[in-house]
C-alpha positions as a Markdown table, in Angstrom:
| # | Residue | x | y | z |
|---|---|---|---|---|
| 1 | Unk | 24.6 | -26.5 | 8.2 |
| 2 | Unk | 21.8 | -26.6 | 10.4 |
| 3 | Unk | 18.1 | -27.2 | 8.9 |
| 4 | Unk | 14.9 | -26.9 | 10.7 |
| 5 | Unk | 12.5 | -30.4 | 10.6 |
| 6 | Unk | 9.7 | -28.4 | 8.4 |
| 7 | Unk | 12.6 | -27.2 | 5.8 |
| 8 | Unk | 12.5 | -28.4 | 2.4 |
| 9 | Unk | 15.3 | -30.4 | 1.2 |
| 10 | Unk | 18.5 | -28.1 | 0.6 |
| 11 | Unk | 17.0 | -24.6 | 2.6 |
| 12 | Unk | 18.8 | -23.7 | 5.4 |
| 13 | Unk | 17.4 | -22.0 | 7.8 |
| 14 | Unk | 18.9 | -18.9 | 7.2 |
| 15 | Unk | 18.1 | -18.6 | 3.9 |
| 16 | Unk | 14.7 | -18.9 | 5.2 |
| 17 | Unk | 15.3 | -15.8 | 7.4 |
| 18 | Unk | 16.8 | -13.9 | 5.2 |
| 19 | Unk | 13.8 | -14.4 | 3.2 |
| 20 | Unk | 11.4 | -13.4 | 5.6 |
| 21 | Unk | 13.5 | -10.6 | 6.3 |
| 22 | Unk | 13.2 | -9.3 | 2.9 |
| 23 | Unk | 9.2 | -10.4 | 3.2 |
| 24 | Unk | 9.6 | -7.6 | 6.0 |
| 25 | Unk | 11.5 | -4.7 | 5.1 |
| 26 | Unk | 9.1 | -5.2 | 1.3 |
| 27 | Unk | 6.1 | -4.3 | 4.1 |
| 28 | Unk | 8.2 | -1.3 | 5.5 |
| 29 | Unk | 9.3 | -0.4 | 1.2 |
| 30 | Unk | 5.4 | -0.7 | 0.7 |
| 31 | Unk | 4.6 | 1.1 | 4.2 |
| 32 | Unk | 5.9 | 4.2 | 2.2 |
| 33 | Unk | 4.2 | 3.6 | -1.3 |
| 34 | Unk | 1.0 | 4.1 | 1.2 |
| 35 | Unk | 1.9 | 6.6 | 2.7 |
| 36 | Unk | 2.0 | 8.5 | -0.6 |
| 37 | Unk | -1.2 | 6.7 | -2.2 |
| 38 | Unk | -3.1 | 8.3 | 1.1 |
| 39 | Unk | -1.3 | 11.7 | 0.1 |
| 40 | Unk | -2.6 | 11.3 | -3.5 |
| 41 | Unk | -6.2 | 10.3 | -2.8 |
| 42 | Unk | -6.4 | 13.8 | -0.2 |
| 43 | Unk | -5.0 | 15.7 | -3.3 |
| 44 | Unk | -7.0 | 13.8 | -6.1 |
| 45 | Unk | -10.1 | 14.6 | -4.1 |
| 46 | Unk | -8.8 | 18.8 | -3.6 |
| 47 | Unk | -10.6 | 20.9 | -6.1 |
| 48 | Unk | -8.0 | 23.5 | -5.8 |
| 49 | Unk | -5.5 | 20.3 | -6.7 |
| 50 | Unk | -6.9 | 20.1 | -10.7 |
| 51 | Unk | -7.7 | 23.9 | -11.0 |
| 52 | Unk | -3.6 | 24.3 | -10.2 |
| 53 | Unk | -4.6 | 26.8 | -8.0 |
| 54 | Unk | -2.1 | 25.7 | -5.5 |
| 55 | Unk | 0.3 | 25.9 | -8.6 |
| 56 | Unk | 0.9 | 22.0 | -8.4 |
| 57 | Unk | 2.9 | 20.9 | -11.8 |
| 58 | Unk | 0.7 | 19.2 | -14.7 |
| 59 | Unk | 3.1 | 15.7 | -14.8 |
| 60 | Unk | 2.3 | 15.9 | -10.7 |
| 61 | Unk | -1.6 | 15.7 | -11.8 |
| 62 | Unk | -1.4 | 13.4 | -14.4 |
| 63 | Unk | 0.9 | 11.1 | -11.8 |
| 64 | Unk | -2.3 | 11.2 | -9.3 |
| 65 | Unk | -4.6 | 10.1 | -12.4 |
| 66 | Unk | -3.0 | 7.8 | -13.2 |
| 67 | Unk | -0.9 | 6.2 | -10.7 |
| 68 | Unk | -3.3 | 6.5 | -7.4 |
| 69 | Unk | -6.4 | 4.2 | -9.7 |
| 70 | Unk | -3.1 | 1.3 | -10.3 |
| 71 | Unk | -1.6 | 1.9 | -7.3 |
| 72 | Unk | -4.0 | 1.0 | -4.4 |
| 73 | Unk | -5.0 | -2.4 | -5.8 |
| 74 | Unk | -0.8 | -2.9 | -6.9 |
| 75 | Unk | 0.4 | -2.4 | -3.5 |
| 76 | Unk | -2.6 | -4.5 | -1.7 |
| 77 | Unk | -0.8 | -7.9 | -4.1 |
| 78 | Unk | 2.5 | -7.3 | -2.4 |
| 79 | Unk | 1.4 | -6.6 | 1.2 |
| 80 | Unk | -0.6 | -9.8 | 0.3 |
| 81 | Unk | 2.6 | -11.7 | -1.2 |
| 82 | Unk | 5.2 | -10.0 | 1.4 |
| 83 | Unk | 2.2 | -11.1 | 4.5 |
| 84 | Unk | 2.2 | -15.0 | 2.7 |
| 85 | Unk | 6.1 | -14.9 | 2.8 |
| 86 | Unk | 6.2 | -13.7 | 6.8 |
| 87 | Unk | 3.6 | -16.4 | 7.7 |
| 88 | Unk | 5.2 | -19.0 | 5.7 |
| 89 | Unk | 9.6 | -18.3 | 7.2 |
| 90 | Unk | 7.3 | -17.8 | 10.6 |
| 91 | Unk | 9.2 | -20.7 | 12.1 |
| 92 | Unk | 12.6 | -19.1 | 11.0 |
| 93 | Unk | 12.5 | -16.3 | 13.2 |
| 94 | Unk | 9.6 | -15.8 | 14.9 |
| 95 | Unk | 10.2 | -12.4 | 15.9 |
| 96 | Unk | 9.8 | -11.6 | 12.2 |
| 97 | Unk | 6.2 | -12.9 | 12.2 |
| 98 | Unk | 4.8 | -9.7 | 14.7 |
| 99 | Unk | 6.8 | -7.0 | 13.2 |
| 100 | Unk | 5.5 | -8.2 | 9.4 |
| 101 | Unk | 1.9 | -8.0 | 11.1 |
| 102 | Unk | 2.9 | -5.0 | 13.0 |
| 103 | Unk | 4.5 | -3.6 | 9.4 |
| 104 | Unk | 1.0 | -5.2 | 7.4 |
| 105 | Unk | -2.0 | -3.7 | 10.0 |
| 106 | Unk | -0.5 | -0.3 | 9.6 |
| 107 | Unk | -0.2 | -0.6 | 5.5 |
| 108 | Unk | -3.9 | -1.8 | 5.7 |
| 109 | Unk | -4.6 | 1.3 | 8.2 |
| 110 | Unk | -3.3 | 3.4 | 5.8 |
| 111 | Unk | -5.3 | 1.5 | 2.1 |
| 112 | Unk | -8.3 | 1.6 | 4.0 |
| 113 | Unk | -7.3 | 5.5 | 4.7 |
| 114 | Unk | -7.0 | 6.0 | 1.2 |
| 115 | Unk | -10.1 | 4.2 | -0.2 |
| 116 | Unk | -12.0 | 5.9 | 2.5 |
| 117 | Unk | -11.5 | 9.4 | 1.3 |
| 118 | Unk | -12.8 | 8.8 | -2.1 |
| 119 | Unk | -15.3 | 7.0 | -1.5 |
| 120 | Unk | -16.0 | 9.8 | 1.1 |
| 121 | Unk | -15.6 | 11.6 | -1.8 |
| 122 | Unk | -17.8 | 10.0 | -4.4 |
| 123 | Unk | -20.6 | 9.9 | -1.9 |
| 124 | Unk | -20.7 | 14.1 | -1.2 |
| 125 | Unk | -20.4 | 14.0 | -4.7 |
| 126 | Unk | -23.7 | 12.0 | -5.5 |
| 127 | Unk | -25.4 | 14.2 | -2.6 |
| 128 | Unk | -24.8 | 17.2 | -4.5 |
| 129 | Unk | -25.7 | 16.0 | -7.6 |
| 130 | Unk | -22.6 | 15.0 | -9.6 |
| 131 | Unk | -21.4 | 11.8 | -11.5 |
| 132 | Unk | -19.4 | 9.8 | -8.9 |
| 133 | Unk | -16.4 | 10.0 | -10.0 |
| 134 | Unk | -16.4 | 14.2 | -10.6 |
| 135 | Unk | -13.2 | 16.1 | -11.0 |
| 136 | Unk | -13.5 | 20.1 | -11.5 |
| 137 | Unk | -11.9 | 20.8 | -15.3 |
| 138 | Unk | -8.4 | 22.5 | -15.1 |
């Protein structure tokens, strides 16, 4: 079994590369989660969504109400962890680092956009004299 000079004893190069690949796949899956969070942020800040004027199912409103605040920090933690694994195992598969960084940047953009949508709506609420996290009554 071939090992590189920086590997932990007993850890082969292919095993390290497979962990790095798993981290990139996790980042790719998290990109999908970040897209869902951006969609949830857009729905969350739309008054028609809370008044059920668009025919949205009630379970979707509850999923957005509870999933968005929990999912945002969780996805950030998962991205940081997967990116850490990619960086740690960059010598096992040098090309993996580039792909991991591209996916992490894409996720960072999506998460920043989701937070930006929520913050801009909250600032609009304050300008109009409403509470910070005001949502219309259903």
